[in-house]
PDB file of N, CA, C, O and CB in Angstrom:
ATOM      1  N   UNK A   1    -146.174  91.229 -57.598  1.00  0.00           N
ATOM      2  CA  UNK A   1    -145.124  90.749 -56.716  1.00  0.00           C
ATOM      3  C   UNK A   1    -145.517  90.889 -55.315  1.00  0.00           C
ATOM      4  O   UNK A   1    -145.955  91.921 -54.807  1.00  0.00           O
ATOM      5  CB  UNK A   1    -143.850  91.461 -56.947  1.00  0.00           C
ATOM      6  N   UNK A   2    -145.311  89.674 -54.681  1.00  0.00           N
ATOM      7  CA  UNK A   2    -145.841  89.542 -53.361  1.00  0.00           C
ATOM      8  C   UNK A   2    -144.719  90.237 -52.277  1.00  0.00           C
ATOM      9  O   UNK A   2    -143.566  90.492 -52.624  1.00  0.00           O
ATOM     10  CB  UNK A   2    -146.130  87.893 -53.069  1.00  0.00           C
ATOM     11  N   UNK A   3    -145.175  90.465 -51.097  1.00  0.00           N
ATOM     12  CA  UNK A   3    -144.398  91.181 -50.180  1.00  0.00           C
ATOM     13  C   UNK A   3    -143.030  90.512 -49.944  1.00  0.00           C
ATOM     14  O   UNK A   3    -142.009  91.200 -49.930  1.00  0.00           O
ATOM     15  CB  UNK A   3    -145.152  91.324 -48.914  1.00  0.00           C
ATOM     16  N   UNK A   4    -142.999  89.241 -49.767  1.00  0.00           N
ATOM     17  CA  UNK A   4    -141.802  88.405 -49.479  1.00  0.00           C
ATOM     18  C   UNK A   4    -140.920  88.643 -50.656  1.00  0.00           C
ATOM     19  O   UNK A   4    -139.766  89.013 -50.440  1.00  0.00           O
ATOM     20  CB  UNK A   4    -142.132  86.833 -49.273  1.00  0.00           C
ATOM     21  N   UNK A   5    -141.360  88.460 -51.946  1.00  0.00           N
ATOM     22  CA  UNK A   5    -140.456  88.632 -53.094  1.00  0.00           C
ATOM     23  C   UNK A   5    -139.797  90.121 -53.035  1.00  0.00           C
ATOM     24  O   UNK A   5    -138.591  90.283 -53.221  1.00  0.00           O
ATOM     25  CB  UNK A   5    -141.301  88.397 -54.496  1.00  0.00           C
ATOM     26  N   UNK A   6    -140.650  91.140 -52.773  1.00  0.00           N
ATOM     27  CA  UNK A   6    -140.082  92.479 -52.645  1.00  0.00           C
ATOM     28  C   UNK A   6    -138.981  92.595 -51.537  1.00  0.00           C
ATOM     29  O   UNK A   6    -137.940  93.238 -51.677  1.00  0.00           O
ATOM     30  CB  UNK A   6    -141.210  93.462 -52.350  1.00  0.00           C
ATOM     31  N   UNK A   7    -139.310  91.953 -50.514  1.00  0.00           N
ATOM     32  CA  UNK A   7    -138.272  92.078 -49.464  1.00  0.00           C
ATOM     33  C   UNK A   7    -136.990  91.269 -49.802  1.00  0.00           C
ATOM     34  O   UNK A   7    -135.925  91.597 -49.278  1.00  0.00           O
ATOM     35  CB  UNK A   7    -138.846  91.596 -48.102  1.00  0.00           C
ATOM     36  N   UNK A   8    -137.057  90.229 -50.656  1.00  0.00           N
ATOM     37  CA  UNK A   8    -135.833  89.670 -51.166  1.00  0.00           C
ATOM     38  C   UNK A   8    -135.046  90.495 -52.083  1.00  0.00           C
ATOM     39  O   UNK A   8    -133.840  90.315 -52.252  1.00  0.00           O
ATOM     40  CB  UNK A   8    -136.108  88.486 -51.806  1.00  0.00           C
ATOM     41  N   UNK A   9    -135.777  91.467 -52.717  1.00  0.00           N
ATOM     42  CA  UNK A   9    -135.095  92.324 -53.814  1.00  0.00           C
ATOM     43  C   UNK A   9    -134.421  93.476 -53.239  1.00  0.00           C
ATOM     44  O   UNK A   9    -133.670  94.156 -53.937  1.00  0.00           O
ATOM     45  CB  UNK A   9    -136.096  92.847 -54.871  1.00  0.00           C
ATOM     46  N   UNK A  10    -134.665  93.784 -51.845  1.00  0.00           N
ATOM     47  CA  UNK A  10    -134.017  94.896 -51.183  1.00  0.00           C
ATOM     48  C   UNK A  10    -132.472  94.730 -51.264  1.00  0.00           C
ATOM     49  O   UNK A  10    -131.977  93.635 -50.996  1.00  0.00           O
ATOM     50  CB  UNK A  10    -134.496  94.991 -49.700  1.00  0.00           C
ATOM     51  N   UNK A  11    -131.721  95.754 -51.616  1.00  0.00           N
ATOM     52  CA  UNK A  11    -130.389  95.530 -51.828  1.00  0.00           C
ATOM     53  C   UNK A  11    -129.972  95.175 -53.153  1.00  0.00           C
ATOM     54  O   UNK A  11    -128.769  95.262 -53.403  1.00  0.00           O
ATOM     55  CB  UNK A  11    -129.987  94.618 -51.011  1.00  0.00           C
ATOM     56  N   UNK A  12    -130.791  94.776 -54.073  1.00  0.00           N
ATOM     57  CA  UNK A  12    -130.524  94.273 -55.370  1.00  0.00           C
ATOM     58  C   UNK A  12    -130.796  95.307 -56.213  1.00  0.00           C
ATOM     59  O   UNK A  12    -129.969  95.597 -57.077  1.00  0.00           O
ATOM     60  CB  UNK A  12    -131.254  93.091 -55.732  1.00  0.00           C
ATOM     61  N   UNK A  13    -131.951  95.993 -56.097  1.00  0.00           N
ATOM     62  CA  UNK A  13    -132.478  97.018 -57.027  1.00  0.00           C
ATOM     63  C   UNK A  13    -131.733  98.322 -56.686  1.00  0.00           C
ATOM     64  O   UNK A  13    -131.264  98.541 -55.569  1.00  0.00           O
ATOM     65  CB  UNK A  13    -134.091  97.194 -56.895  1.00  0.00           C
ATOM     66  N   UNK A  14    -131.656  99.171 -57.724  1.00  0.00           N
ATOM     67  CA  UNK A  14    -130.930 100.465 -57.511  1.00  0.00           C
ATOM     68  C   UNK A  14    -131.763 101.423 -56.646  1.00  0.00           C
ATOM     69  O   UNK A  14    -132.993 101.368 -56.648  1.00  0.00           O
ATOM     70  CB  UNK A  14    -130.600 101.152 -58.891  1.00  0.00           C
ATOM     71  N   UNK A  15    -131.101 102.259 -55.941  1.00  0.00           N
ATOM     72  CA  UNK A  15    -131.659 103.304 -54.978  1.00  0.00           C
ATOM     73  C   UNK A  15    -132.522 104.204 -55.564  1.00  0.00           C
ATOM     74  O   UNK A  15    -133.526 104.621 -54.987  1.00  0.00           O
ATOM     75  CB  UNK A  15    -130.647 104.085 -54.347  1.00  0.00           C
ATOM     76  N   UNK A  16    -132.102 104.617 -56.983  1.00  0.00           N
ATOM     77  CA  UNK A  16    -132.717 105.653 -57.784  1.00  0.00           C
ATOM     78  C   UNK A  16    -132.655 105.524 -59.215  1.00  0.00           C
ATOM     79  O   UNK A  16    -131.728 104.852 -59.667  1.00  0.00           O
ATOM     80  CB  UNK A  16    -132.175 106.853 -57.474  1.00  0.00           C
ATOM     81  N   UNK A  17    -133.504 106.064 -60.034  1.00  0.00           N
ATOM     82  CA  UNK A  17    -133.319 106.141 -61.360  1.00  0.00           C
ATOM     83  C   UNK A  17    -132.914 107.711 -61.721  1.00  0.00           C
ATOM     84  O   UNK A  17    -133.383 108.662 -61.096  1.00  0.00           O
ATOM     85  CB  UNK A  17    -134.630 105.611 -62.069  1.00  0.00           C
ATOM     86  N   UNK A  18    -132.073 107.832 -62.706  1.00  0.00           N
ATOM     87  CA  UNK A  18    -131.713 109.164 -63.079  1.00  0.00           C
ATOM     88  C   UNK A  18    -131.894 109.178 -64.450  1.00  0.00           C
ATOM     89  O   UNK A  18    -131.613 108.217 -65.166  1.00  0.00           O
ATOM     90  CB  UNK A  18    -130.350 109.586 -62.693  1.00  0.00           C
ATOM     91  N   UNK A  19    -132.428 110.404 -64.916  1.00  0.00           N
ATOM     92  CA  UNK A  19    -132.710 110.769 -66.358  1.00  0.00           C
ATOM     93  C   UNK A  19    -131.859 111.893 -66.585  1.00  0.00           C
ATOM     94  O   UNK A  19    -131.751 112.803 -65.763  1.00  0.00           O
ATOM     95  CB  UNK A  19    -134.227 111.121 -66.689  1.00  0.00           C
ATOM     96  N   UNK A  20    -131.183 111.854 -67.796  1.00  0.00           N
ATOM     97  CA  UNK A  20    -130.229 112.966 -68.128  1.00  0.00           C
ATOM     98  C   UNK A  20    -130.750 113.539 -69.483  1.00  0.00           C
ATOM     99  O   UNK A  20    -131.254 112.835 -70.359  1.00  0.00           O
ATOM    100  CB  UNK A  20    -128.638 112.432 -68.241  1.00  0.00           C
ATOM    101  N   UNK A  21    -130.587 114.815 -69.560  1.00  0.00           N
ATOM    102  CA  UNK A  21    -130.882 115.487 -70.760  1.00  0.00           C
ATOM    103  C   UNK A  21    -129.594 116.201 -71.227  1.00  0.00           C
ATOM    104  O   UNK A  21    -128.841 116.735 -70.413  1.00  0.00           O
ATOM    105  CB  UNK A  21    -132.063 116.463 -70.561  1.00  0.00           C
ATOM    106  N   UNK A  22    -129.379 116.199 -72.438  1.00  0.00           N
ATOM    107  CA  UNK A  22    -128.242 116.944 -73.145  1.00  0.00           C
ATOM    108  C   UNK A  22    -128.634 117.308 -74.566  1.00  0.00           C
ATOM    109  O   UNK A  22    -129.293 116.505 -75.226  1.00  0.00           O
ATOM    110  CB  UNK A  22    -126.918 116.068 -73.189  1.00  0.00           C
ATOM    111  N   UNK A  23    -128.280 118.419 -75.044  1.00  0.00           N
ATOM    112  CA  UNK A  23    -128.613 118.911 -76.314  1.00  0.00           C
ATOM    113  C   UNK A  23    -127.927 118.066 -77.402  1.00  0.00           C
ATOM    114  O   UNK A  23    -126.740 117.756 -77.299  1.00  0.00           O
ATOM    115  CB  UNK A  23    -128.236 120.365 -76.416  1.00  0.00           C
ATOM    116  N   UNK A  24    -128.667 117.709 -78.412  1.00  0.00           N
ATOM    117  CA  UNK A  24    -128.084 117.054 -79.481  1.00  0.00           C
ATOM    118  C   UNK A  24    -128.107 117.682 -80.822  1.00  0.00           C
ATOM    119  O   UNK A  24    -128.663 118.778 -80.899  1.00  0.00           O
ATOM    120  CB  UNK A  24    -128.644 115.872 -79.568  1.00  0.00           C
ATOM    121  N   UNK A  25    -127.626 117.198 -81.824  1.00  0.00           N
ATOM    122  CA  UNK A  25    -127.762 117.831 -83.041  1.00  0.00           C
ATOM    123  C   UNK A  25    -129.347 117.799 -83.583  1.00  0.00           C
ATOM    124  O   UNK A  25    -129.787 118.689 -84.312  1.00  0.00           O
ATOM    125  CB  UNK A  25    -126.759 117.126 -84.026  1.00  0.00           C
ATOM    126  N   UNK A  26    -130.074 116.761 -83.173  1.00  0.00           N
ATOM    127  CA  UNK A  26    -131.367 116.941 -83.598  1.00  0.00           C
ATOM    128  C   UNK A  26    -132.248 117.927 -82.895  1.00  0.00           C
ATOM    129  O   UNK A  26    -133.332 118.281 -83.359  1.00  0.00           O
ATOM    130  CB  UNK A  26    -131.944 115.763 -83.569  1.00  0.00           C
ATOM    131  N   UNK A  27    -131.768 118.349 -81.797  1.00  0.00           N
ATOM    132  CA  UNK A  27    -132.470 119.622 -81.056  1.00  0.00           C
ATOM    133  C   UNK A  27    -132.156 120.765 -81.984  1.00  0.00           C
ATOM    134  O   UNK A  27    -133.047 121.567 -82.263  1.00  0.00           O
ATOM    135  CB  UNK A  27    -131.858 119.970 -79.432  1.00  0.00           C
ATOM    136  N   UNK A  28    -131.010 120.881 -82.452  1.00  0.00           N
ATOM    137  CA  UNK A  28    -130.758 122.152 -83.140  1.00  0.00           C
ATOM    138  C   UNK A  28    -131.294 121.937 -84.645  1.00  0.00           C
ATOM    139  O   UNK A  28    -131.712 122.952 -85.202  1.00  0.00           O
ATOM    140  CB  UNK A  28    -129.125 122.555 -83.082  1.00  0.00           C
ATOM    141  N   UNK A  29    -131.322 120.881 -85.271  1.00  0.00           N
ATOM    142  CA  UNK A  29    -131.640 120.669 -86.587  1.00  0.00           C
ATOM    143  C   UNK A  29    -132.635 119.450 -86.833  1.00  0.00           C
ATOM    144  O   UNK A  29    -132.140 118.376 -87.178  1.00  0.00           O
ATOM    145  CB  UNK A  29    -130.378 120.490 -87.303  1.00  0.00           C
ATOM    146  N   UNK A  30    -133.928 119.556 -86.683  1.00  0.00           N
ATOM    147  CA  UNK A  30    -134.836 118.526 -86.742  1.00  0.00           C
ATOM    148  C   UNK A  30    -134.980 117.702 -87.925  1.00  0.00           C
ATOM    149  O   UNK A  30    -135.637 116.662 -87.960  1.00  0.00           O
ATOM    150  CB  UNK A  30    -135.955 119.008 -86.486  1.00  0.00           C
ATOM    151  N   UNK A  31    -134.238 118.287 -89.043  1.00  0.00           N
ATOM    152  CA  UNK A  31    -134.340 117.564 -90.238  1.00  0.00           C
ATOM    153  C   UNK A  31    -133.274 116.234 -90.361  1.00  0.00           C
ATOM    154  O   UNK A  31    -133.259 115.437 -91.299  1.00  0.00           O
ATOM    155  CB  UNK A  31    -134.100 118.621 -91.379  1.00  0.00           C
ATOM    156  N   UNK A  32    -132.512 116.214 -89.329  1.00  0.00           N
ATOM    157  CA  UNK A  32    -131.663 114.893 -89.280  1.00  0.00           C
ATOM    158  C   UNK A  32    -132.419 113.646 -88.913  1.00  0.00           C
ATOM    159  O   UNK A  32    -132.028 112.524 -89.231  1.00  0.00           O
ATOM    160  CB  UNK A  32    -130.526 115.019 -88.251  1.00  0.00           C
ATOM    161  N   UNK A  33    -133.558 113.893 -88.208  1.00  0.00           N
ATOM    162  CA  UNK A  33    -134.430 112.781 -87.745  1.00  0.00           C
ATOM    163  C   UNK A  33    -134.757 111.771 -88.876  1.00  0.00           C
ATOM    164  O   UNK A  33    -134.434 110.600 -88.677  1.00  0.00           O
ATOM    165  CB  UNK A  33    -135.755 113.358 -87.171  1.00  0.00           C
ATOM    166  N   UNK A  34    -135.320 112.075 -89.957  1.00  0.00           N
ATOM    167  CA  UNK A  34    -135.733 111.213 -90.914  1.00  0.00           C
ATOM    168  C   UNK A  34    -134.566 110.403 -91.672  1.00  0.00           C
ATOM    169  O   UNK A  34    -134.778 109.341 -92.256  1.00  0.00           O
ATOM    170  CB  UNK A  34    -136.529 111.993 -91.828  1.00  0.00           C
ATOM    171  N   UNK A  35    -133.205 111.081 -91.588  1.00  0.00           N
ATOM    172  CA  UNK A  35    -132.230 110.402 -92.264  1.00  0.00           C
ATOM    173  C   UNK A  35    -131.000 109.780 -91.307  1.00  0.00           C
ATOM    174  O   UNK A  35    -130.004 109.208 -91.750  1.00  0.00           O
ATOM    175  CB  UNK A  35    -131.717 111.380 -93.299  1.00  0.00           C
ATOM    176  N   UNK A  36    -131.243 109.979 -90.159  1.00  0.00           N
ATOM    177  CA  UNK A  36    -130.149 109.557 -89.149  1.00  0.00           C
ATOM    178  C   UNK A  36    -130.894 108.700 -87.995  1.00  0.00           C
ATOM    179  O   UNK A  36    -131.886 109.172 -87.440  1.00  0.00           O
ATOM    180  CB  UNK A  36    -129.346 110.955 -88.469  1.00  0.00           C
ATOM    181  N   UNK A  37    -130.441 107.564 -87.690  1.00  0.00           N
ATOM    182  CA  UNK A  37    -130.992 106.706 -86.464  1.00  0.00           C
ATOM    183  C   UNK A  37    -130.552 107.553 -85.222  1.00  0.00           C
ATOM    184  O   UNK A  37    -129.526 108.226 -85.131  1.00  0.00           O
ATOM    185  CB  UNK A  37    -130.318 105.049 -86.387  1.00  0.00           C
ATOM    186  N   UNK A  38    -131.555 107.378 -84.267  1.00  0.00           N
ATOM    187  CA  UNK A  38    -131.330 108.090 -82.995  1.00  0.00           C
ATOM    188  C   UNK A  38    -130.004 107.773 -82.413  1.00  0.00           C
ATOM    189  O   UNK A  38    -129.427 108.645 -81.764  1.00  0.00           O
ATOM    190  CB  UNK A  38    -132.395 107.760 -81.996  1.00  0.00           C
ATOM    191  N   UNK A  39    -129.471 106.613 -82.584  1.00  0.00           N
ATOM    192  CA  UNK A  39    -128.290 106.253 -81.801  1.00  0.00           C
ATOM    193  C   UNK A  39    -127.091 106.958 -82.479  1.00  0.00           C
ATOM    194  O   UNK A  39    -126.054 107.117 -81.835  1.00  0.00           O
ATOM    195  CB  UNK A  39    -128.088 104.653 -81.726  1.00  0.00           C
ATOM    196  N   UNK A  40    -127.201 107.402 -83.807  1.00  0.00           N
ATOM    197  CA  UNK A  40    -126.129 108.090 -84.499  1.00  0.00           C
ATOM    198  C   UNK A  40    -126.150 109.769 -84.384  1.00  0.00           C
ATOM    199  O   UNK A  40    -125.295 110.504 -84.878  1.00  0.00           O
ATOM    200  CB  UNK A  40    -126.232 107.637 -86.011  1.00  0.00           C
ATOM    201  N   UNK A  41    -127.221 110.162 -83.684  1.00  0.00           N
ATOM    202  CA  UNK A  41    -127.291 111.611 -83.576  1.00  0.00           C
ATOM    203  C   UNK A  41    -126.326 111.998 -82.478  1.00  0.00           C
ATOM    204  O   UNK A  41    -126.333 111.489 -81.358  1.00  0.00           O
ATOM    205  CB  UNK A  41    -128.754 112.121 -83.279  1.00  0.00           C
ATOM    206  N   UNK A  42    -125.549 112.880 -82.865  1.00  0.00           N
ATOM    207  CA  UNK A  42    -124.360 113.336 -81.872  1.00  0.00           C
ATOM    208  C   UNK A  42    -124.799 114.504 -81.025  1.00  0.00           C
ATOM    209  O   UNK A  42    -125.676 115.275 -81.417  1.00  0.00           O
ATOM    210  CB  UNK A  42    -122.997 113.805 -82.692  1.00  0.00           C
ATOM    211  N   UNK A  43    -124.165 114.638 -79.817  1.00  0.00           N
ATOM    212  CA  UNK A  43    -124.194 115.794 -79.020  1.00  0.00           C
ATOM    213  C   UNK A  43    -123.605 116.915 -79.634  1.00  0.00           C
ATOM    214  O   UNK A  43    -122.696 116.868 -80.463  1.00  0.00           O
ATOM    215  CB  UNK A  43    -123.595 115.582 -77.821  1.00  0.00           C
ATOM    216  N   UNK A  44    -124.259 118.115 -79.116  1.00  0.00           N
ATOM    217  CA  UNK A  44    -123.587 119.369 -79.648  1.00  0.00           C
ATOM    218  C   UNK A  44    -122.427 119.553 -78.580  1.00  0.00           C
ATOM    219  O   UNK A  44    -122.301 118.818 -77.601  1.00  0.00           O
ATOM    220  CB  UNK A  44    -124.671 120.759 -79.752  1.00  0.00           C
ATOM    221  N   UNK A  45    -121.625 120.580 -78.874  1.00  0.00           N
ATOM    222  CA  UNK A  45    -120.584 120.959 -77.908  1.00  0.00           C
ATOM    223  C   UNK A  45    -121.274 121.395 -76.511  1.00  0.00           C
ATOM    224  O   UNK A  45    -120.869 120.963 -75.431  1.00  0.00           O
ATOM    225  CB  UNK A  45    -119.683 122.174 -78.533  1.00  0.00           C
ATOM    226  N   UNK A  46    -122.255 122.210 -76.630  1.00  0.00           N
ATOM    227  CA  UNK A  46    -123.155 122.541 -75.375  1.00  0.00           C
ATOM    228  C   UNK A  46    -123.655 121.350 -74.756  1.00  0.00           C
ATOM    229  O   UNK A  46    -123.694 121.326 -73.525  1.00  0.00           O
ATOM    230  CB  UNK A  46    -124.386 123.415 -75.719  1.00  0.00           C
ATOM    231  N   UNK A  47    -124.096 120.224 -75.502  1.00  0.00           N
ATOM    232  CA  UNK A  47    -124.532 119.069 -74.916  1.00  0.00           C
ATOM    233  C   UNK A  47    -123.671 118.340 -74.088  1.00  0.00           C
ATOM    234  O   UNK A  47    -124.004 117.869 -73.000  1.00  0.00           O
ATOM    235  CB  UNK A  47    -124.935 118.304 -75.796  1.00  0.00           C
ATOM    236  N   UNK A  48    -122.345 118.230 -74.703  1.00  0.00           N
ATOM    237  CA  UNK A  48    -121.258 117.639 -73.993  1.00  0.00           C
ATOM    238  C   UNK A  48    -120.953 118.338 -72.700  1.00  0.00           C
ATOM    239  O   UNK A  48    -120.741 117.693 -71.673  1.00  0.00           O
ATOM    240  CB  UNK A  48    -120.071 117.619 -74.837  1.00  0.00           C
ATOM    241  N   UNK A  49    -120.929 119.607 -72.737  1.00  0.00           N
ATOM    242  CA  UNK A  49    -120.776 120.400 -71.479  1.00  0.00           C
ATOM    243  C   UNK A  49    -121.817 120.213 -70.498  1.00  0.00           C
ATOM    244  O   UNK A  49    -121.583 120.306 -69.293  1.00  0.00           O
ATOM    245  CB  UNK A  49    -120.717 121.804 -71.760  1.00  0.00           C
ATOM    246  N   UNK A  50    -123.075 119.925 -71.017  1.00  0.00           N
ATOM    247  CA  UNK A  50    -124.164 119.709 -69.972  1.00  0.00           C
ATOM    248  C   UNK A  50    -123.899 118.340 -69.395  1.00  0.00           C
ATOM    249  O   UNK A  50    -123.972 118.186 -68.176  1.00  0.00           O
ATOM    250  CB  UNK A  50    -125.687 119.798 -70.593  1.00  0.00           C
ATOM    251  N   UNK A  51    -123.602 117.357 -70.180  1.00  0.00           N
ATOM    252  CA  UNK A  51    -123.524 116.003 -69.722  1.00  0.00           C
ATOM    253  C   UNK A  51    -122.385 115.928 -68.618  1.00  0.00           C
ATOM    254  O   UNK A  51    -122.528 115.347 -67.542  1.00  0.00           O
ATOM    255  CB  UNK A  51    -123.245 115.020 -70.955  1.00  0.00           C
ATOM    256  N   UNK A  52    -121.182 116.621 -69.044  1.00  0.00           N
ATOM    257  CA  UNK A  52    -120.115 116.546 -68.103  1.00  0.00           C
ATOM    258  C   UNK A  52    -120.453 117.139 -66.726  1.00  0.00           C
ATOM    259  O   UNK A  52    -120.188 116.569 -65.668  1.00  0.00           O
ATOM    260  CB  UNK A  52    -118.940 117.224 -68.667  1.00  0.00           C
ATOM    261  N   UNK A  53    -121.085 118.381 -66.833  1.00  0.00           N
ATOM    262  CA  UNK A  53    -121.513 119.026 -65.593  1.00  0.00           C
ATOM    263  C   UNK A  53    -122.418 118.252 -64.697  1.00  0.00           C
ATOM    264  O   UNK A  53    -122.294 118.297 -63.473  1.00  0.00           O
ATOM    265  CB  UNK A  53    -122.162 120.241 -65.905  1.00  0.00           C
ATOM    266  N   UNK A  54    -123.318 117.550 -65.296  1.00  0.00           N
ATOM    267  CA  UNK A  54    -124.343 116.681 -64.590  1.00  0.00           C
ATOM    268  C   UNK A  54    -123.639 115.389 -64.078  1.00  0.00           C
ATOM    269  O   UNK A  54    -124.018 114.862 -63.032  1.00  0.00           O
ATOM    270  CB  UNK A  54    -125.577 116.292 -65.594  1.00  0.00           C
ATOM    271  N   UNK A  55    -122.698 114.920 -64.757  1.00  0.00           N
ATOM    272  CA  UNK A  55    -121.869 113.669 -64.372  1.00  0.00           C
ATOM    273  C   UNK A  55    -121.146 114.070 -63.032  1.00  0.00           C
ATOM    274  O   UNK A  55    -121.162 113.356 -62.029  1.00  0.00           O
ATOM    275  CB  UNK A  55    -120.722 113.227 -65.600  1.00  0.00           C
ATOM    276  N   UNK A  56    -120.513 115.281 -63.122  1.00  0.00           N
ATOM    277  CA  UNK A  56    -119.761 115.636 -61.962  1.00  0.00           C
ATOM    278  C   UNK A  56    -120.651 115.878 -60.635  1.00  0.00           C
ATOM    279  O   UNK A  56    -120.265 115.576 -59.506  1.00  0.00           O
ATOM    280  CB  UNK A  56    -118.964 116.889 -62.310  1.00  0.00           C
ATOM    281  N   UNK A  57    -121.827 116.435 -60.921  1.00  0.00           N
ATOM    282  CA  UNK A  57    -122.723 116.662 -59.815  1.00  0.00           C
ATOM    283  C   UNK A  57    -123.176 115.400 -59.241  1.00  0.00           C
ATOM    284  O   UNK A  57    -123.232 115.258 -58.020  1.00  0.00           O
ATOM    285  CB  UNK A  57    -123.877 117.465 -60.215  1.00  0.00           C
ATOM    286  N   UNK A  58    -123.536 114.380 -60.141  1.00  0.00           N
ATOM    287  CA  UNK A  58    -124.082 113.113 -59.801  1.00  0.00           C
ATOM    288  C   UNK A  58    -123.010 112.304 -58.952  1.00  0.00           C
ATOM    289  O   UNK A  58    -123.398 111.610 -58.012  1.00  0.00           O
ATOM    290  CB  UNK A  58    -124.506 112.347 -61.116  1.00  0.00           C
ATOM    291  N   UNK A  59    -121.703 112.387 -59.267  1.00  0.00           N
ATOM    292  CA  UNK A  59    -120.709 111.817 -58.646  1.00  0.00           C
ATOM    293  C   UNK A  59    -120.660 112.266 -57.168  1.00  0.00           C
ATOM    294  O   UNK A  59    -120.563 111.458 -56.245  1.00  0.00           O
ATOM    295  CB  UNK A  59    -119.517 112.089 -59.369  1.00  0.00           C
ATOM    296  N   UNK A  60    -120.731 113.583 -57.003  1.00  0.00           N
ATOM    297  CA  UNK A  60    -120.722 114.155 -55.634  1.00  0.00           C
ATOM    298  C   UNK A  60    -121.999 113.727 -54.943  1.00  0.00           C
ATOM    299  O   UNK A  60    -121.916 113.352 -53.774  1.00  0.00           O
ATOM    300  CB  UNK A  60    -120.597 115.733 -55.653  1.00  0.00           C
ATOM    301  N   UNK A  61    -123.013 113.744 -55.469  1.00  0.00           N
ATOM    302  CA  UNK A  61    -124.327 113.152 -54.862  1.00  0.00           C
ATOM    303  C   UNK A  61    -124.106 111.850 -54.374  1.00  0.00           C
ATOM    304  O   UNK A  61    -124.238 111.603 -53.175  1.00  0.00           O
ATOM    305  CB  UNK A  61    -125.484 113.069 -55.855  1.00  0.00           C
ATOM    306  N   UNK A  62    -123.749 110.908 -55.282  1.00  0.00           N
ATOM    307  CA  UNK A  62    -123.655 109.435 -55.042  1.00  0.00           C
ATOM    308  C   UNK A  62    -122.482 109.230 -53.823  1.00  0.00           C
ATOM    309  O   UNK A  62    -122.666 108.467 -52.875  1.00  0.00           O
ATOM    310  CB  UNK A  62    -123.218 108.612 -56.561  1.00  0.00           C
ATOM    311  N   UNK A  63    -121.358 109.963 -53.989  1.00  0.00           N
ATOM    312  CA  UNK A  63    -120.381 109.845 -52.930  1.00  0.00           C
ATOM    313  C   UNK A  63    -120.909 110.206 -51.581  1.00  0.00           C
ATOM    314  O   UNK A  63    -120.630 109.547 -50.579  1.00  0.00           O
ATOM    315  CB  UNK A  63    -119.225 110.676 -53.228  1.00  0.00           C
ATOM    316  N   UNK A  64    -121.720 111.322 -51.566  1.00  0.00           N
ATOM    317  CA  UNK A  64    -122.155 111.773 -50.192  1.00  0.00           C
ATOM    318  C   UNK A  64    -123.312 110.969 -49.653  1.00  0.00           C
ATOM    319  O   UNK A  64    -123.614 111.116 -48.468  1.00  0.00           O
ATOM    320  CB  UNK A  64    -122.560 113.253 -50.211  1.00  0.00           C
ATOM    321  N   UNK A  65    -124.042 110.064 -50.481  1.00  0.00           N
ATOM    322  CA  UNK A  65    -125.092 109.381 -49.796  1.00  0.00           C
ATOM    323  C   UNK A  65    -124.723 107.835 -49.946  1.00  0.00           C
ATOM    324  O   UNK A  65    -125.639 107.014 -49.888  1.00  0.00           O
ATOM    325  CB  UNK A  65    -126.566 109.774 -50.418  1.00  0.00           C
ATOM    326  N   UNK A  66    -123.475 107.440 -50.126  1.00  0.00           N
ATOM    327  CA  UNK A  66    -123.310 106.063 -50.091  1.00  0.00           C
ATOM    328  C   UNK A  66    -123.717 105.268 -51.331  1.00  0.00           C
ATOM    329  O   UNK A  66    -123.889 104.050 -51.312  1.00  0.00           O
ATOM    330  CB  UNK A  66    -124.006 105.599 -48.998  1.00  0.00           C
ATOM    331  N   UNK A  67    -123.859 106.033 -52.401  1.00  0.00           N
ATOM    332  CA  UNK A  67    -124.299 105.467 -53.738  1.00  0.00           C
ATOM    333  C   UNK A  67    -123.223 104.436 -54.206  1.00  0.00           C
ATOM    334  O   UNK A  67    -122.277 104.123 -53.483  1.00  0.00           O
ATOM    335  CB  UNK A  67    -124.482 106.660 -54.863  1.00  0.00           C
ATOM    336  N   UNK A  68    -123.435 103.889 -55.549  1.00  0.00           N
ATOM    337  CA  UNK A  68    -122.636 103.093 -56.151  1.00  0.00           C
ATOM    338  C   UNK A  68    -121.219 103.635 -56.486  1.00  0.00           C
ATOM    339  O   UNK A  68    -121.036 104.737 -57.003  1.00  0.00           O
ATOM    340  CB  UNK A  68    -123.294 102.689 -57.222  1.00  0.00           C
ATOM    341  N   UNK A  69    -120.250 102.782 -56.154  1.00  0.00           N
ATOM    342  CA  UNK A  69    -118.858 103.392 -56.383  1.00  0.00           C
ATOM    343  C   UNK A  69    -118.483 103.210 -57.869  1.00  0.00           C
ATOM    344  O   UNK A  69    -117.421 103.647 -58.312  1.00  0.00           O
ATOM    345  CB  UNK A  69    -117.719 102.682 -55.430  1.00  0.00           C
ATOM    346  N   UNK A  70    -119.343 102.585 -58.588  1.00  0.00           N
ATOM    347  CA  UNK A  70    -119.221 102.346 -59.960  1.00  0.00           C
ATOM    348  C   UNK A  70    -119.596 103.385 -60.851  1.00  0.00           C
ATOM    349  O   UNK A  70    -119.323 103.364 -62.051  1.00  0.00           O
ATOM    350  CB  UNK A  70    -119.904 101.285 -60.280  1.00  0.00           C
ATOM    351  N   UNK A  71    -120.194 104.259 -60.303  1.00  0.00           N
ATOM    352  CA  UNK A  71    -120.848 105.449 -60.997  1.00  0.00           C
ATOM    353  C   UNK A  71    -119.795 106.319 -61.633  1.00  0.00           C
ATOM    354  O   UNK A  71    -120.121 107.336 -62.245  1.00  0.00           O
ATOM    355  CB  UNK A  71    -121.699 106.323 -59.986  1.00  0.00           C
TER     356      UNK A  71
END
C-alpha cells in the first residue's frame, strides 16, 4: 500500500485490536473438541465472569481515550 493510500485510510481503520481470552468447556474437557464444532463450545461460569470483567474494563478504557462509543 502506498503512502497516499495509507493517509486516506486514517480515521477509517480502528485505533487498536483487542484479543480476549475466556475459559471454555474445551479448556476444562479437551474431549469435546472431536465431537463439537468450536462455535458450539460454551463458556464456563468462570469464563463468563472473565469476559464480563474484561468488557467493563475495556469500556472504561475506550471512554477515557475517545474510543468508539459503539463498544
